[in-house]
C-alpha positions as CSV (number, residue, x, y, z in Angstrom):
1,M,102.1,-60.4,-16.8
2,T,99.1,-61.8,-15.1
3,T,99.7,-65.2,-13.4
4,P,97.5,-67.9,-14.9
5,L,94.9,-69.0,-12.5
6,W,96.1,-72.7,-12.6
7,Q,99.4,-71.6,-11.2
8,L,97.9,-70.1,-8.0
9,S,97.9,-71.9,-4.7
10,A,94.7,-73.3,-3.4
11,C,94.7,-70.6,-0.7
12,E,94.9,-68.0,-3.4
13,Q,92.4,-69.6,-5.6
14,A,89.8,-69.9,-2.9
15,A,90.3,-66.3,-1.8
16,G,90.0,-65.1,-5.4
17,V,86.7,-66.9,-5.8
18,R,85.3,-65.7,-2.5
19,N,86.3,-62.1,-3.2
20,G,84.9,-62.1,-6.7
21,V,88.2,-61.6,-8.5
22,Y,87.2,-64.4,-10.8
23,S,84.5,-67.0,-10.7
24,A,84.8,-70.7,-9.8
25,E,83.9,-71.5,-13.4
26,Q,86.7,-69.3,-14.7
27,L,89.2,-70.9,-12.4
28,L,87.9,-74.3,-13.6
29,D,88.4,-73.3,-17.2
30,S,92.0,-72.3,-16.5
31,V,92.8,-75.6,-14.8
32,L,91.1,-77.8,-17.4
33,A,92.9,-76.0,-20.2
34,R,96.2,-76.9,-18.4
35,V,95.0,-80.5,-18.0
36,D,94.2,-80.7,-21.7
37,A,97.6,-79.3,-22.6
38,R,99.7,-81.5,-20.4
39,N,97.9,-84.5,-19.1
40,P,98.1,-86.5,-22.4
41,E,101.9,-86.8,-21.9
42,V,101.8,-87.1,-18.1
43,N,98.8,-89.4,-17.7
44,A,98.2,-88.4,-14.1
45,I,94.4,-87.9,-14.3
46,V,93.0,-91.1,-15.7
47,V,89.3,-90.6,-15.1
48,D,87.9,-87.2,-16.3
49,T,85.0,-85.8,-14.2
50,R,84.9,-82.4,-15.7
51,D,81.1,-82.5,-16.3
52,E,80.5,-82.9,-12.6
53,A,83.1,-80.3,-11.8
54,R,81.3,-77.8,-14.1
55,E,78.1,-78.3,-12.1
56,A,80.0,-77.9,-8.8
57,A,81.8,-74.8,-9.9
58,R,78.5,-73.2,-11.0
59,A,76.9,-74.1,-7.7
60,V,79.7,-72.3,-5.9
61,D,79.2,-69.2,-8.1
62,R,75.4,-69.3,-7.5
63,A,76.0,-69.5,-3.7
64,L,78.3,-66.5,-3.8
65,A,75.9,-64.5,-5.9
66,A,73.1,-65.3,-3.4
67,G,75.3,-64.2,-0.4
68,E,75.4,-67.7,0.9
69,P,78.4,-69.1,2.8
70,V,80.9,-71.2,1.0
71,G,83.6,-73.5,2.3
72,P,87.3,-72.9,2.7
73,L,88.0,-74.6,-0.7
74,A,85.3,-72.8,-2.6
75,G,85.9,-73.4,-6.3
76,V,89.3,-75.0,-5.8
77,P,89.9,-77.8,-8.4
78,A,91.0,-81.1,-6.7
79,T,91.5,-84.8,-7.6
80,I,90.8,-88.1,-5.9
81,K,92.9,-91.2,-6.2
82,I,91.3,-94.2,-7.9
83,N,91.6,-96.4,-4.9
84,V,89.0,-94.4,-2.9
85,D,85.2,-94.4,-3.4
86,Q,83.7,-91.5,-5.3
87,R,80.1,-92.0,-6.1
88,G,79.4,-92.8,-9.7
89,H,83.0,-93.9,-10.4
90,A,84.9,-97.2,-10.3
91,T,87.2,-97.8,-7.4
92,S,89.4,-99.7,-9.8
93,N,92.7,-99.5,-7.8
94,G,94.5,-100.0,-11.1
95,M,93.0,-103.4,-11.7
96,P,91.2,-104.2,-15.0
97,V,88.9,-106.7,-13.2
98,L,87.6,-103.7,-11.0
99,A,87.1,-101.4,-13.9
100,D,83.3,-101.6,-13.5
101,A,83.3,-101.6,-9.6
102,V,81.3,-98.3,-9.4
103,A,81.0,-96.8,-6.0
104,A,77.5,-95.9,-4.8
105,E,78.7,-93.6,-2.0
106,D,81.5,-91.2,-1.3
107,A,84.3,-92.0,1.1
108,P,84.5,-89.6,4.1
109,L,87.3,-87.6,2.6
110,V,85.4,-87.1,-0.6
111,T,82.4,-85.9,1.4
112,S,84.6,-83.5,3.3
113,L,86.1,-82.0,0.1
114,R,82.7,-81.5,-1.4
115,A,81.4,-79.9,1.8
116,A,84.4,-77.5,1.7
117,G,83.5,-76.4,-1.8
118,A,86.2,-78.2,-3.7
119,V,85.5,-78.9,-7.4
120,L,86.5,-82.5,-8.2
121,I,88.0,-82.6,-11.8
122,G,89.2,-86.1,-12.0
123,R,90.7,-89.3,-10.5
124,T,94.4,-90.0,-10.4
125,N,96.4,-93.0,-11.2
126,T,97.9,-95.7,-8.9
127,P,99.7,-99.0,-9.4
128,E,97.9,-102.3,-9.2
129,L,96.4,-102.7,-5.8
130,S,98.3,-99.5,-4.8
131,L,101.2,-101.7,-3.8
132,R,104.2,-100.5,-5.8
133,A,106.6,-97.6,-5.4
134,T,105.9,-96.5,-9.0
135,T,102.7,-95.8,-10.8
136,V,101.8,-98.1,-13.8
137,N,98.9,-100.5,-14.3
138,P,97.3,-102.5,-17.2
139,L,94.1,-100.5,-16.9
140,H,95.3,-96.9,-17.3
141,G,99.0,-97.3,-18.2
142,R,102.0,-95.4,-16.8
143,T,102.0,-92.0,-15.1
144,H,105.1,-90.1,-16.2
145,N,107.2,-88.0,-13.9
146,P,106.9,-84.4,-15.4
147,W,110.6,-83.7,-14.5
148,D,112.1,-86.8,-16.3
149,A,110.2,-89.3,-18.4
150,D,112.5,-92.1,-17.3
151,A,112.0,-91.4,-13.6
152,S,109.4,-92.9,-11.4
153,A,106.5,-90.6,-10.4
154,G,106.5,-92.4,-7.1
155,G,103.9,-94.7,-5.8
156,S,101.4,-95.4,-5.0
157,S,99.9,-91.9,-5.2
158,G,102.0,-91.2,-8.3
159,G,99.1,-89.7,-10.3
160,A,98.5,-87.2,-7.5
161,G,102.2,-86.2,-7.3
162,A,102.5,-85.8,-11.0
163,A,99.2,-83.9,-11.2
164,A,100.4,-81.5,-8.4
165,A,103.7,-80.8,-10.1
166,S,102.1,-80.3,-13.5
167,G,99.5,-77.8,-12.3
168,F,96.4,-79.9,-12.7
169,G,94.7,-78.3,-9.7
170,A,96.2,-77.4,-6.3
171,I,94.8,-80.1,-4.0
172,H,95.4,-83.8,-4.7
173,H,94.2,-86.6,-2.5
174,G,96.4,-89.6,-1.8
175,N,97.0,-92.2,0.9
176,D,100.0,-93.8,2.6
177,I,100.7,-97.2,4.0
178,G,104.4,-97.3,3.3
179,G,105.2,-94.0,1.8
180,S,102.5,-93.5,-0.8
181,L,102.0,-89.8,-0.1
182,R,105.6,-88.9,0.5
183,F,107.3,-90.9,-2.3
184,P,105.4,-89.2,-5.1
185,S,106.0,-85.8,-3.4
186,Y,109.8,-86.6,-3.2
187,A,109.8,-87.8,-6.8
188,C,107.8,-84.9,-8.3
189,G,109.2,-82.0,-6.2
190,V,106.0,-81.2,-4.3
191,S,105.0,-81.4,-0.6
192,S,102.9,-83.7,1.6
193,V,102.3,-84.7,5.2
194,K,101.5,-88.3,6.2
195,P,99.2,-87.5,9.1
196,S,99.0,-89.4,12.3
197,F,96.9,-92.5,12.4
198,G,93.4,-91.4,13.5
199,R,93.7,-87.8,12.2
200,V,91.7,-88.3,8.9
201,P,88.7,-90.6,8.8
202,S,89.0,-93.4,6.3
203,F,86.5,-95.8,4.9
204,N,85.5,-97.2,1.5
205,P,81.7,-97.9,1.5
206,S,82.3,-100.4,-1.3
207,Q,84.7,-102.6,0.6
208,A,83.6,-106.2,1.0
209,A,85.6,-106.8,4.2
210,E,87.5,-105.0,6.8
211,R,91.3,-104.6,6.2
212,G,93.8,-106.4,8.4
213,M,94.6,-104.8,11.8
214,L,98.1,-103.6,10.9
215,A,96.8,-102.1,7.6
216,Q,94.2,-100.2,9.6
217,L,96.9,-98.9,12.0
218,M,99.3,-97.8,9.3
219,S,97.3,-96.5,6.4
220,V,96.2,-92.9,6.3
221,Q,94.6,-90.4,4.0
222,G,96.1,-87.0,3.0
223,V,96.9,-84.5,0.3
224,I,99.7,-83.7,-2.0
225,C,100.2,-80.1,-3.1
226,R,102.7,-77.8,-4.7
227,E,102.7,-75.5,-1.7
228,V,103.0,-76.3,2.0
229,R,100.2,-73.9,3.0
230,D,97.9,-75.9,0.7
231,V,98.8,-79.1,2.5
232,R,97.9,-77.4,5.8
233,L,94.5,-76.2,4.3
234,G,93.7,-79.6,2.7
235,L,94.5,-81.6,5.8
236,Q,92.3,-79.3,7.9
237,V,89.5,-80.0,5.5
238,L,90.0,-83.8,5.5
239,M,90.2,-84.1,9.3
240,R,86.5,-83.5,9.7
241,G,85.0,-86.4,11.6
242,D,82.9,-89.2,10.2
243,P,81.2,-91.9,12.3
244,R,82.0,-94.6,9.7
245,D,85.6,-94.6,10.9
246,P,85.8,-95.7,14.6
247,W,89.5,-95.0,14.7
248,W,89.1,-91.3,14.0
249,V,90.2,-89.1,16.9
250,P,88.8,-85.6,17.5
251,V,92.1,-83.8,18.3
252,P,92.4,-80.1,17.5
253,F,94.7,-79.4,14.6
254,A,97.0,-77.0,16.5
255,G,98.4,-78.2,19.8
256,D,99.8,-76.3,22.6
257,P,102.7,-74.0,21.7
258,P,106.0,-75.9,22.1
259,D,108.9,-74.7,24.1
260,T,111.2,-72.4,22.1
261,P,113.4,-72.7,20.4
262,V,111.9,-75.9,18.9
263,R,114.5,-78.6,19.0
264,V,115.2,-80.5,15.8
265,A,117.2,-83.8,15.9
266,V,119.1,-84.4,12.7
267,T,120.0,-87.9,11.6
268,R,121.9,-89.3,8.7
269,E,122.1,-92.8,10.0
270,S,121.7,-95.1,7.0
271,H,121.8,-98.4,8.8
272,G,124.4,-99.8,6.3
273,Y,122.7,-98.5,3.2
274,P,124.9,-96.0,1.2
275,L,123.5,-92.5,1.7
276,H,123.9,-90.6,-1.6
277,P,126.1,-87.5,-1.3
278,Q,123.6,-85.2,-2.8
279,V,120.9,-86.5,-0.5
280,A,123.2,-85.8,2.5
281,Q,123.8,-82.3,1.1
282,A,120.0,-81.8,1.0
283,I,119.9,-82.7,4.7
284,D,122.7,-80.2,5.4
285,R,120.9,-77.4,3.5
286,A,117.6,-78.1,5.4
287,A,119.4,-78.2,8.8
288,G,121.0,-74.9,8.0
289,W,117.8,-73.3,6.9
290,L,116.0,-74.4,10.0
291,S,118.8,-73.1,12.2
292,D,118.7,-69.8,10.4
293,A,115.0,-69.6,11.2
294,G,115.7,-70.0,15.0
295,Y,115.2,-73.8,15.4
296,A,117.7,-75.5,17.8
297,V,119.1,-78.0,15.4
298,E,121.3,-80.8,16.8
299,E,122.8,-83.9,15.1
300,V,122.1,-86.7,17.6
301,S,121.4,-90.4,17.7
302,V,117.7,-91.2,17.3
303,P,115.9,-94.4,18.0
304,S,116.4,-97.0,15.3
305,I,114.2,-96.7,12.2
306,A,115.6,-100.0,10.8
307,E,113.8,-102.0,13.5
308,P,110.3,-100.8,12.8
309,A,111.0,-100.8,9.0
310,G,112.1,-104.5,9.3
311,E,108.9,-105.4,11.1
312,W,106.9,-103.5,8.5
313,F,108.4,-106.0,6.0
314,D,107.6,-108.9,8.3
315,V,104.1,-108.1,9.4
316,A,102.7,-105.9,6.6
317,V,103.8,-108.4,4.0
318,Y,102.2,-111.2,6.0
319,E,98.9,-109.3,5.8
320,I,99.4,-108.6,2.1
321,R,100.0,-112.3,1.5
322,C,96.9,-113.4,3.5
323,A,94.6,-110.8,2.1
324,L,95.7,-110.2,-1.5
325,D,97.9,-112.9,-2.8
326,T,95.2,-115.1,-4.4
327,F,93.5,-112.0,-6.0
328,A,96.8,-110.7,-7.3
329,R,97.8,-114.0,-8.8
330,E,94.4,-114.4,-10.5
331,H,93.9,-110.9,-11.7
332,G,97.3,-109.1,-11.6
333,S,99.9,-108.5,-14.3
334,P,103.1,-110.7,-14.5
335,D,105.0,-107.7,-13.0
336,L,102.7,-107.6,-10.0
337,R,103.0,-111.3,-9.4
338,N,106.8,-111.1,-9.5
339,I,106.9,-108.2,-7.2
340,F,104.7,-109.9,-4.7
341,D,107.1,-112.8,-4.7
342,W,110.0,-110.4,-4.1
343,Y,108.2,-108.7,-1.3
344,Y,107.8,-112.0,0.5
345,R,111.6,-112.4,0.4
346,L,112.3,-109.0,1.9
347,G,111.2,-109.9,5.4
348,K,110.8,-112.9,7.6
349,L,107.2,-114.0,7.0
350,V,105.6,-114.6,10.3
351,D,102.9,-117.0,11.4
352,A,99.9,-116.1,13.5
353,A,101.9,-116.2,16.7
354,G,104.7,-114.1,15.2
355,Y,102.1,-111.6,14.0
356,R,100.7,-111.1,17.5
357,E,104.3,-110.8,18.9
358,R,105.3,-108.2,16.4
359,L,102.2,-106.1,17.1
360,G,103.3,-106.1,20.8
361,S,106.9,-105.1,19.9
362,R,105.4,-102.3,17.7
363,T,104.1,-100.7,20.9
364,A,107.5,-100.7,22.5
365,M,109.1,-99.2,19.4
366,T,106.5,-96.4,19.3
367,R,107.0,-95.7,23.0
368,R,110.8,-95.2,22.4
369,W,110.1,-92.8,19.6
370,N,107.4,-91.0,21.6
371,M,109.8,-90.5,24.4
372,F,112.5,-89.2,22.1
373,L,110.0,-86.8,20.4
374,D,109.1,-85.5,23.8
375,R,112.6,-84.0,23.9
376,Y,113.0,-83.3,20.2
377,P,109.5,-82.4,18.7
378,L,111.0,-82.8,15.2
379,V,113.4,-85.2,13.5
380,L,115.0,-84.2,10.2
381,S,115.9,-87.4,8.3
382,P,116.3,-88.7,4.7
383,F,113.2,-89.9,3.0
384,L,114.8,-92.0,0.3
385,M,118.5,-92.4,0.7
386,Q,119.1,-92.4,-3.0
387,P,117.9,-90.1,-5.8
388,V,114.6,-90.9,-7.5
389,F,114.7,-94.4,-9.1
390,D,113.8,-95.2,-12.7
391,W,110.1,-95.9,-13.3
392,D,110.5,-99.7,-13.8
393,Y,113.4,-100.2,-11.3
394,D,111.3,-102.5,-9.0
395,A,110.2,-104.7,-11.9
396,R,113.8,-105.5,-12.9
397,G,114.4,-108.2,-10.3
398,Y,114.5,-109.0,-6.6
399,E,117.8,-107.1,-6.0
400,Q,116.3,-103.9,-7.4
401,T,113.2,-104.3,-5.3
402,R,115.2,-104.9,-2.2
403,D,117.5,-101.9,-3.0
404,L,114.5,-99.6,-3.4
405,F,113.0,-100.6,-0.1
406,M,116.3,-100.5,1.8
407,S,116.6,-96.9,0.5
408,A,113.1,-96.3,1.9
409,L,113.7,-97.4,5.5
410,Y,112.7,-93.9,6.8
411,S,109.5,-94.2,4.9
412,V,108.1,-97.6,5.9
413,G,109.5,-97.3,9.4
414,V,107.4,-94.2,10.1
415,N,104.2,-96.0,8.9
416,Y,104.9,-98.9,11.2
417,L,105.2,-96.4,14.2
418,G,102.0,-94.5,13.2
419,L,103.8,-91.1,13.5
420,P,103.2,-88.1,11.2
421,A,105.9,-87.1,8.8
422,G,106.2,-84.6,6.0
423,V,108.3,-84.3,2.8
424,T,109.2,-81.2,0.9
425,P,111.7,-80.6,-1.9
426,V,115.0,-79.0,-1.2
427,G,116.6,-79.1,-4.7
428,M,117.8,-81.8,-7.1
429,A,119.9,-84.9,-6.9
430,A,121.3,-86.7,-10.0
431,G,119.1,-84.3,-12.1
432,R,115.9,-85.3,-10.4
433,P,114.0,-83.7,-7.5
434,T,115.1,-84.5,-4.0
435,G,113.8,-83.6,-0.6
436,V,113.9,-84.3,3.1
437,Q,111.6,-85.7,5.7
438,L,110.5,-84.2,9.0
439,I,109.0,-86.7,11.6
440,G,106.9,-85.3,14.4
441,R,104.9,-86.1,17.5
442,R,101.5,-87.7,17.1
443,F,98.9,-85.2,16.1
444,R,101.4,-82.4,15.8
445,E,101.2,-82.0,12.0
446,D,101.1,-78.3,12.7
447,L,104.7,-78.3,13.9
448,I,105.8,-80.3,10.9
449,L,104.1,-77.9,8.5
450,D,105.6,-74.9,10.2
451,A,109.1,-76.3,9.6
452,L,108.3,-77.4,6.0
453,E,107.2,-73.8,5.3
454,V,110.6,-72.6,6.5
455,L,112.2,-74.9,4.0
456,E,109.9,-73.9,1.2
457,R,110.6,-70.2,1.7
458,R,114.3,-70.9,1.3
459,N,114.0,-73.4,-1.6
460,G,111.1,-71.8,-3.3
461,V,108.1,-73.6,-4.8
462,Q,109.9,-76.2,-6.8
463,A,107.1,-76.8,-9.3
464,K,107.6,-73.2,-10.5
465,V,111.1,-74.2,-11.6
466,L,109.6,-77.0,-13.7
467,W,107.1,-74.7,-15.3
468,A,109.7,-72.1,-16.1
469,R,111.9,-74.8,-17.6
470,D,109.0,-76.0,-19.8
471,G,108.1,-72.4,-20.8
472,D,104.7,-72.4,-19.0
């Protein structure tokens, strides 16, 4: 039986288009048929851009027919999250008040995807202001986890995670300030890497003001994909420089070969939070698979992740309150207003002096982690310490919001440090996808991806299990 084109990886799709096995328009037709069949129940893509995609696919086919060069993503269907500028479409960020805030220009990552030949088929959902660990908003409704309708699809790039798992294209843009690339990947059984700060240029031409300093240091752009090789390809496309982001760093994607065997530190330290047995078993499986592949895997004590996670709650929430509280209270839903109040209780809200002090201590924490990663280039850790939560768990009360974020210490702590980290599935926990996280040295996403590919070879591409279950 011939594999449907929508099931192929981005690497395979691009190669097939370049080699004339099928046209970019045929590939687009296959993916759009899949979107039409499944998106109404999943609600991952909330803005349909198929007319523009059709024009882009035909342009790729014309270029190939004329013998002109095409990019590494030639003809590959992709999506953009609705909190990033894409010319001609609203950067709504899940807010009804922004439903008509149409962008006049593309963000750098959109420019890079277009230049690489990607065909942009739609825009994916996010929670209000992209500031929840689930994906629902009054403008576009809820994105459903394709594995379990009661489970969260993750946040804030939940639309991208659900789209990847469902087969709505192979490359899905997302961003991450506290886990927003990795949480949807964990929840939906797909893969992602939160790149190092400075790796991918970031800028919204429509923005009225610059973001707070810490938000700039912690927030990054990336991709969510079914297959790890596609994460590698997508990240290499997005890392193209753009002068609109002064923080972008022109570092080669692949660094010097590390000493072998590559040392991997394993941690199960939960800092008082109960680590779920099936999550612990997932770490055991991943450690064993890496060891089998020749990595030097050691269970050792790592620098505290609780300390940077705690400061994330203190300082990031301070910035959120200063920058967004008035807007959220005026234009947000009752759930968003409640959750903001609960966020403020999670940390110790600082004043301006405390803010400056915390930024200084962030440097010391990052130095400790850098020195540790100099000895152990990779750290295998939990991502969430519990199975995927229900979709409305954080809206049920303060204790539930606190529980969710305590489970996510290894998520937000990594953002505070500015380190790269990847997530990939390694099976199921409590009937929902589960995975592990690999933290790496700054600008060594290549080492993280190498290890994630080892895990994927042993686990298999988990989305294919979903498709087989659903008879696709």
